C-alpha positions in Angstrom: 37.3 -9.6 -4.9 34.2 -11.8 -5.5 31.1 -10.5 -7.2 28.0 -10.6 -5.1 29.8 -10.4 -1.8 30.9 -7.5 0.4 34.4 -7.8 -0.9 33.1 -6.4 -4.2 32.8 -3.0 -2.4 35.2 -3.2 0.6 38.8 -4.2 1.1 38.3 -4.4 4.9 36.2 -3.0 7.7 36.7 -2.2 11.4 34.2 -1.5 14.1 34.2 -0.5 17.8 32.1 1.4 20.4 33.0 5.0 20.8 34.7 5.8 24.2 33.9 9.0 26.0 37.1 10.8 24.9 36.5 9.8 21.3 32.9 11.1 21.2 32.9 14.0 23.6 34.9 17.0 22.4 34.6 18.7 25.8 36.6 15.8 27.3 39.4 15.6 24.7 40.8 17.7 22.0 42.8 14.9 20.4 40.2 13.9 17.8 41.8 10.6 17.3 41.1 6.9 16.9 43.9 4.4 17.6 44.5 2.1 14.6 45.2 -1.6 15.0 47.7 -3.7 13.1 44.9 -5.6 11.3 43.3 -2.3 10.2 46.7 -1.2 8.8 46.9 -4.4 6.7 44.1 -3.2 4.4 44.5 0.6 4.9 48.3 0.8 4.7 51.2 2.0 6.8 52.3 5.4 5.3 55.8 6.6 6.3 54.5 10.2 6.4 51.4 11.8 7.7 48.7 11.0 5.1 45.3 12.6 4.6 42.7 10.2 3.3 39.4 11.3 1.8 36.4 10.0 3.8 32.7 10.2 3.7 31.2 10.5 7.2 27.7 9.4 8.1 25.6 9.5 11.3 22.5 7.3 11.5 19.6 7.1 13.9 16.2 5.4 13.8 14.4 8.7 14.1 15.8 10.2 10.9 15.3 8.1 7.7 18.1 9.9 6.0 21.7 9.9 7.5 23.7 13.0 8.2 26.4 13.0 5.5 29.6 15.1 5.3 32.7 14.6 3.2 35.9 15.3 5.0 39.1 13.2 5.7 40.9 11.0 8.2 44.6 11.7 8.6 46.7 8.5 9.4 50.1 9.0 11.0 52.6 7.3 13.2 52.6 9.0 16.6 56.0 7.5 17.3 57.7 8.4 14.1 60.4 10.4 15.9 61.0 7.6 18.4 62.9 5.0 16.3 63.5 2.7 19.2 59.8 2.2 19.8 57.3 0.3 17.7 55.1 2.3 15.4 51.7 3.4 16.8 49.3 4.6 14.1 46.4 6.9 14.8 43.6 8.4 12.8 43.0 12.1 13.3 39.4 13.2 12.4 38.2 16.8 12.0 35.1 18.3 13.6 32.1 17.6 11.4 28.4 17.5 11.8 28.7 13.8 12.2 31.3 14.0 15.0 29.2 16.6 16.8 26.3 14.2 16.9 28.3 11.2 18.1 28.0 10.0 21.7 29.7 7.5 24.0 28.7 4.0 23.1 27.7 4.7 19.5 28.9 2.2 16.9 31.8 3.4 14.8 32.7 1.7 11.5 35.7 2.5 9.3 35.7 0.8 6.0 38.1 0.9 3.1 36.2 1.1 -0.1 37.4 -0.4 -3.4 37.5 3.1 -4.9 40.3 4.0 -2.4 38.1 6.2 -0.3 37.1 5.6 3.4 33.6 5.3 4.7 33.2 6.3 8.4 29.8 5.4 9.8 28.6 6.3 13.3 25.2 4.8 14.4 23.3 5.6 17.5 23.8 3.2 20.4 20.9 0.8 20.9 19.3 1.7 17.6 18.0 -0.8 15.0 20.3 0.7 12.3 23.3 0.1 14.6 22.3 -3.6 14.9 21.7 -3.9 11.2 25.3 -2.6 10.4 26.7 -5.0 13.0 24.8 -7.9 11.3 25.8 -6.8 7.8 29.5 -7.0 8.6 29.3 -9.9 10.9 30.4 -8.2 14.2 29.0 -10.0 17.2 30.9 -8.7 20.3 32.2 -5.1 20.5 32.4 -4.9 24.2 36.3 -4.6 24.2 37.8 -1.1 23.8 39.7 -1.6 20.5 38.6 -2.2 16.9 37.3 -5.5 15.7 38.5 -6.1 12.1 37.2 -8.1 9.1 39.2 -8.2 5.9 38.0 -11.5 4.5 34.5 -10.6 3.2 33.6 -13.5 1.1 32.0 -15.9 3.5 28.3 -16.9 3.3 27.6 -14.2 5.9 29.1 -11.7 3.4 26.9 -12.6 0.5 24.8 -9.7 -0.7 21.1 -10.6 -0.7 17.8 -8.8 -0.4 18.2 -7.7 3.2 21.9 -6.6 3.0 21.3 -4.6 -0.2 18.9 -2.3 1.7 21.4 -1.8 4.5 24.2 -1.0 2.1 22.1 1.6 0.3 21.3 3.2 3.6 25.0 3.9 4.1 25.5 5.1 0.5 26.6 1.9 -1.3 24.6 1.4 -4.4 24.4 -2.3 -5.3 23.7 -2.7 -9.0 21.5 -5.8 -9.5 20.0 -6.1 -13.0 18.5 -8.8 -15.2 19.2 -7.5 -18.7 17.6 -10.5 -20.4 14.2 -9.2 -19.3 14.7 -5.5 -20.4 13.4 -5.8 -24.0 10.4 -7.7 -22.9 9.6 -5.1 -20.2 10.1 -2.1 -22.6 7.7 -3.7 -25.0 5.1 -4.8 -22.4 5.1 -1.5 -20.5 5.6 0.9 -23.4 8.9 2.3 -22.2 7.4 3.7 -18.9 7.0 2.6 -15.4 3.7 0.6 -15.0 1.4 0.6 -12.0 2.9 -1.2 -9.1 0.2 -3.9 -9.1 0.9 -4.6 -12.8 4.6 -4.7 -12.2 4.3 -7.1 -9.3 2.1 -9.4 -11.4 4.7 -9.4 -14.1 7.5 -10.1 -11.7 5.6 -13.2 -10.3 5.1 -14.4 -13.8 8.8 -14.6 -14.4 9.4 -17.0 -11.4 8.4 -20.5 -12.2 7.5 -23.5 -10.0 6.5 -21.5 -6.9 3.4 -22.6 -5.0 2.3 -20.2 -2.3 0.4 -23.0 -0.6 3.7 -24.9 0.2 6.2 -22.4 1.6 4.9 -18.9 2.0 8.2 -17.6 3.5 10.4 -18.7 0.6 7.8 -17.8 -2.1 7.3 -14.2 -0.7 11.1 -13.5 -0.6 11.5 -15.0 -4.2 8.8 -12.7 -5.5 10.2 -9.7 -3.7 13.8 -10.5 -4.9 12.7 -10.9 -8.5 10.6 -7.7 -8.5 13.5 -5.7 -7.0 15.9 -6.9 -9.7 13.5 -6.3 -12.5 12.6 -2.9 -11.2 16.3 -1.8 -11.0 16.8 -3.1 -14.5 14.0 -1.0 -15.9 14.7 2.0 -13.8 18.4 2.0 -14.8 17.4 2.1 -18.5 14.7 4.7 -18.1 16.8 7.0 -16.0 19.7 6.8 -18.5 17.3 7.6 -21.3 16.0 10.6 -19.4 19.4 11.9 -18.6 20.5 11.6 -22.2 17.8 14.1 -23.1 19.1 16.7 -20.7 17.2 19.2 -18.6 17.0 22.2 -20.9 14.5 23.0 -23.5 16.9 23.8 -26.3 20.4 23.0 -27.3 23.1 25.2 -25.7 20.4 26.4 -23.2 21.3 26.5 -19.5 20.5 23.4 -17.5 17.0 23.4 -16.0 18.1 22.9 -12.4 14.6 22.7 -11.0 13.7 20.1 -13.6 16.6 18.0 -12.7 15.9 18.2 -9.0 12.2 17.4 -9.6 13.2 14.3 -11.6 15.7 13.2 -8.9 13.1 13.6 -6.2 10.6 11.6 -8.2 13.1 8.7 -8.6 13.7 8.7 -4.8 10.0 8.8 -3.9 9.2 6.0 -6.4 11.9 3.8 -4.8 10.6 4.4 -1.3 6.9 3.9 -2.0 7.2 1.0 -4.4 8.8 -1.6 -2.1 5.9 -1.3 0.4 3.3 -1.5 -2.2 5.0 -4.5 -3.9 5.1 -6.3 -0.6 1.3 -5.8 -0.1 0.7 -6.9 -3.7 2.6 -10.1 -3.3 0.9 -10.9 0.1 -2.5 -10.3 -1.4 -1.7 -12.8 -4.2 -0.4 -15.2 -1.6 -3.6 -15.0 0.5 -5.7 -15.6 -2.6 -3.6 -18.7 -3.5 -4.0 -20.0 0.1 -7.9 -19.5 -0.1 -7.7 -17.0 2.8 -10.6 -14.5 3.1 -9.5 -10.9 3.6 -10.2 -7.2 2.9 -7.4 -4.9 1.9 -7.5 -1.5 3.6 -11.0 -1.9 5.1 -12.2 1.1 7.1 -12.3 0.6 10.9 -12.6 3.1 13.8 -11.7 6.7 13.2 -11.3 6.0 9.5 -8.2 3.9 10.1 -7.4 1.5 7.3 -5.4 -1.6 8.3 -3.5 -3.1 5.3 -5.2 -6.4 5.7 -8.3 -7.5 7.8 -9.3 -11.1 8.1 -11.8 -12.5 7.3 -12.9 -9.1 6.1 -14.5 -5.7 6.7 -18.1 -7.2 6.9 -17.2 -9.6 9.6 -15.3 -6.9 11.6 -18.4 -4.6 11.7 -20.8 -7.5 12.4 -21.6 -7.2 16.2 -22.4 -11.0 16.3 -19.0 -12.1 14.9 -16.6 -13.4 17.5 -13.8 -10.8 17.8 -11.3 -13.6 18.7 -11.7 -14.9 15.1 -10.6 -11.5 13.7 -7.0 -10.8 12.6 -5.4 -7.7 11.3 -2.0 -7.4 9.6 -0.1 -4.2 9.1 2.5 -4.2 6.3 5.6 -2.1 6.4 8.7 -2.9 4.4 10.7 -1.0 7.1 9.5 -0.2 10.5 11.5 2.6 12.1 9.1 4.3 14.6 6.2 3.9 12.2 5.2 0.5 13.7 3.3 2.4 16.4 0.8 3.5 13.7 -0.5 0.0 13.6 -1.6 0.2 17.2 -4.4 2.7 16.3 -5.9 0.4 13.7 -8.8 -2.1 14.3 -9.6 -1.4 18.0 -11.7 -4.6 18.3 -8.5 -6.7 17.8 -6.4 -6.7 20.9 -3.4 -8.7 19.5 -2.2 -7.2 16.3 0.3 -8.4 13.7 2.9 -6.5 11.7 4.8 -7.9 8.7 8.0 -6.3 7.8 11.2 -7.0 5.8 13.4 -5.0 8.2 16.4 -6.8 9.6 17.9 -6.7 13.1 15.4 -4.4 14.8 16.7 -3.5 18.2 15.7 -5.4 21.3 14.3 -2.2 22.8 11.9 -1.9 19.9 10.8 -5.5 19.8 10.3 -5.6 23.6 8.0 -2.6 23.3 6.1 -4.2 20.5 5.6 -7.3 22.6 4.5 -5.2 25.6 1.9 -3.5 23.4 0.6 -6.8 22.1 2.0 -6.3 18.6 3.4 -9.5 17.0 6.2 -9.0 14.5 6.0 -11.3 11.4 9.0 -11.7 9.1 10.0 -14.2 6.3 11.9 -17.0 8.0 15.1 -16.2 6.1 15.4 -12.9 7.9 15.0 -14.3 11.4 18.8 -15.0 11.8 19.5 -11.2 11.7 17.8 -11.1 15.2 19.2 -12.2 18.5 18.3 -15.8 19.7 15.9 -14.3 22.3 14.1 -12.3 19.6 14.0 -15.3 17.3 12.0 -17.3 19.9 9.3 -14.6 19.8 9.2 -13.8 16.0 6.5 -15.3 13.8 7.2 -16.4 10.2 4.8 -15.9 7.3 3.9 -19.6 7.1 2.8 -19.6 10.7 0.8 -16.4 10.3 -1.1 -17.8 7.3 -1.8 -21.0 9.2 -3.2 -18.9 12.1 -5.5 -17.0 9.8 -6.7 -20.1 8.0 -7.4 -21.8 11.4 -9.5 -18.9 12.5 -11.3 -18.8 9.2 -12.2 -22.5 9.4 -13.7 -22.5 12.9 
């Protein structure tokens, strides 16, 4: 096991595409997956039928939260009573909400966690989340019927970085990344509470030295985002622990305030979701200022739409004498899902729109539709390798986008 790699959380992982008989309960009552020898190397070869606790998840692009159900997989040798034949192990799975949603062609992942439990993930065929999980574990070709297996999870592909952390958390694996040396400074600076997102973004940038946004916008943006994420998790971990230590009842020996606890939990989740997108906008704004790029943030356009960034600004956009070919708009979404279509309704005068995101491995169906609707996807260069070669040829990086805006500004 090596800290900072997938091996810190998993002993091994196997993936395949579900066949019709594995997904459709009307076609088969067996409820089984055939195990392979390489899977058994990290899961084990029990001599007797063994029930293993498992967490099942079903993921689609349409629902931001997965369907989750705790159940089990039962591993057994179907030839146990046939001593002259080689063992043939199978996983029996029960009917769950997850299995009822599964369909032929969906991605199936069975992973052995370090805590001895199994994680069973099914992701909708053709979805971005399916591509992201394939990329996370390094599976390239799952066209053959059996499981592909990975038990060595300490290569450079398996290093846990900004993009992989978000995918892991989407499947319920919490990656603890903290920078405790900054904690006392943050507690003193912010008075033991969460500051405004803009203030926290500025502080995060101040802790990263020797970065010039005029030289490499892609690397600088990711460095700022990475640092803010680590610092936020450090402060969050401390403040949550402090709040939990005080309990959720007004008096000693009083019943737990369930509503108070649920409200607190919801506030934590909502803060995490909203903060990343705002942080991304804050760092981009600082970058545009550093690059002497003129812009307006959330300028009002038609139908009261407010694109995240409008270049060179709102006044130019509403000036009938300003050449619309010199206008640029940029939508910013840390993750896209289906929300990218919202950008199409912003800034009607600009035919070719841009959208910057940190989402990895968006499906080809989605990116093809974006291109057809004249929406150019912009990502930091370090995330391009999560896409297919054909997609990479179309993607724009942050440095190229800033160069385009500066060129139009200088005409």
